[in-house]
Each structure stands twice: as structure tokens, then as C-alpha cells.
Residue, then its C-alpha position, 0 to 999 in steps of 0.5 A: m880141650r876140657w870142653l871136648p868131652a862135653l861136646i862128645f857127650g852132647q852128640v852121643f846122648e843127644g836124645l837124653g838132653g844132650c842138646l842142653v849139654t852141647i849148648f852148655g859146652l858152647i856157652v862155657l867155650a864162649g865165656i872162656v874166649c870172651g874172658l881171654y879177650m877181656v884180659f888181652a884186649k889192650l895187648i891185641f889193640t897195641l899189636i894191631i896199631i903197631i902192625a897197621i903203622a909198620i907194614p905201610l912204612y916197610l912197604g914204602a921203604r922197600f918201594l923207594y929202595r927198589r926204585g933206586i932212591r937210596n941216597f935221597g938228599d945226597d945231591e952231587d952237583 
């Protein structure tokens, strides 16, 4: 929340170069977001891959369970 005063200052003193302050605040905010992305990119991609694999497996298993295929391969002749 430290960037909030810069944005408020930019809105209040807009006629006195506040636009530059607002732009500077947005640049700092974008830099922080990009820095966090660079630090946590590997974690983010790992979570995306895990979710992309786990959700279809879960939905498929739930579908098979609800269709009554609970003892698949356990034939009684």
C-alpha cells in the first residue's frame, strides 16, 4: 500500500506535474509485480501444471464412480 500516496498525490496535484507522479507510481507498481513474477515464476508454472493434470483426473474419476464403474476389473462369472 506504499504506492497509494503517490497515486493520491498524482490525482490531487494533477496540474502541478501530478501526472508524472501517477505515471511514476504505476511504473513502480509494474516493477514490483514483474519482480514478484520473476521470483515466483517456477512455482506458478508448477502449480499450473499440477492443476492441469489433477483436475481432469479428478473429473474423470468422479464420472466413472457416478456411472457405477466402482469395481472395474473385478469380474464375477
